[in-house]
N, C-alpha and C positions, 0 to 999 in steps of 0.2 A: 573613638577608634577609628570606626568608618571615616568620619570626615578629615580626621588627619593623615589618615594614612595608605584612603585610595589613589588618590593621583602618584601617589612616589611605589605603591604597587603595580599600575598602570602601567607608569614611566618602566618597570622593571620588566615588565614583561615586552614592552617594546624594544628595550632595549636584548632583551634575548631574543629578537627575531618574530615572536608574535606575530600571527596577523591579526589577531585581532587583541589586543591587549583589554579590552575592556571589562571583555568578555572574561577574562581570565580572570581580570583580578575581580569581579564579580563572585566567580565560583569561589574562588578564594576566599573569600569574607562567608559564604553558604556554608562552606564547608566548617570553614572557622563556627560560625552560630551554631552551626549542628555537632561541634564536639565540644562545646564550649564549656560543659559539666563536667567532663573528664579531662582538664587539662589539670594538673594539680597545683599550676603555680601561675598564674595571669599576669607575670612579668613575660614568662613565656609565649603569649599569646603572638606578639611582635615576631620574635624568630618563626614561630611557627608558619605564622602568616607566611612570609619571604620563602620557606620551603615550600610552603602548595606552591606559588604564583612560581618558582623554581619548575618545580617538577608539575606542573600545570603548562605549561610555556616548553615545557620539554616533549611533551607527550601528545600538544597540538602540531611541534615539530617535524616528530616522528609521525603522528599521522597524513601531514602534508607530504611527506618524503610518499610514502605508500603509495597515495593519492596521485601524484604526478608521475610514479613509474606505468601505474596501470596504463594500459591502452585504450585511447578514446575507445565508445563505443563506435560499433562498425554502422557505417551511414548506411542504409536500406535505399534501398530504388522507389522512389515514389509512385503510386500510382496514377497513372493517368485519369484526368477525368472524365474521363468514356468509362474507364470502367467503373469508378464511380459511380460514376448515373445508371449502370449498368444494370452493377450489385443495388441501388435503390430500387430500380423497376421491377428485377427481381423478388428482392422484401415485399412491397409493395404486391404484386401475385401472389406469394405464400400469406400474406396477411386475409387476403379479400378471401383467398381458397381454406384458409382458418376457419374464416366467418359463417361461413358457407355449410361449416359439422356443426354438428351439434355439440348444445354443452359439454357436454360427458367423452363426447372422443375428443374436444378440442380438447381439451382438462389432461386425457391422457396423451395427447403428443406434446404438448407442452411440459409435461413433468419428464416425458423419457426423453426426448431429444432436448430439450433445452436448458433442463436441470439435472438432467443426465440421472434419473431414478431408475432403482430397478424395478420392477415388477410388483415384488411384495412391498418395494417402500412405497408405488403407486398406491396400491392396494390400501393399503394402511391410510394412505394420505384420503383417500375417496371415501374408504368406506366400504370397501366393497372385496368380492372374492379376489385373488389374484387369476382366477377362468375368465373372471366378466373382466380384465386387466387387457389378459390375450387377443380374446375375442373385441371387444372395441376395439383396442391397438388396429388387429387387424382391419375392421371396414371401416375406423378411419381411415390409414393407407389407402385403399381401394377406394374409398372415395375424394382421398385428396389427389391421387394421383386423376381420378376421371376431370376434378376440378382446374388443375393443372393444361390439362390435355385438352382443354375446350380453347385455352387463348392459345 
């Protein structure tokens, strides 16, 4: 049935205005295959297939109309090369300063400010008390500021 009807279904989708008739015909055959056991008469397969191609084509055309009516994304001004260079330099400084902290201080800051975890989640992740997280965060921020001010 596929060999005999695929080109006709593809042509039907094309004539109905579909922009991707081959995909619509393929999808119709896939859906027919999925429902084959539920067909009460095999002679109804071809009319069922044609109906699916028509419905899929209509659906595709509706989708395209909506997409074409949607306003295009607003193009934001691109940041200058200088801005990108300065940001990279700043990131490098922060990473170097983080590298000077103790392992636990670095872990606490990364979990807090990059993963946005609360103190309880950080304590659970590291297997320490919440009070330890609070104290470590305070010490880490003090040390981080000190290392950043050195530059």
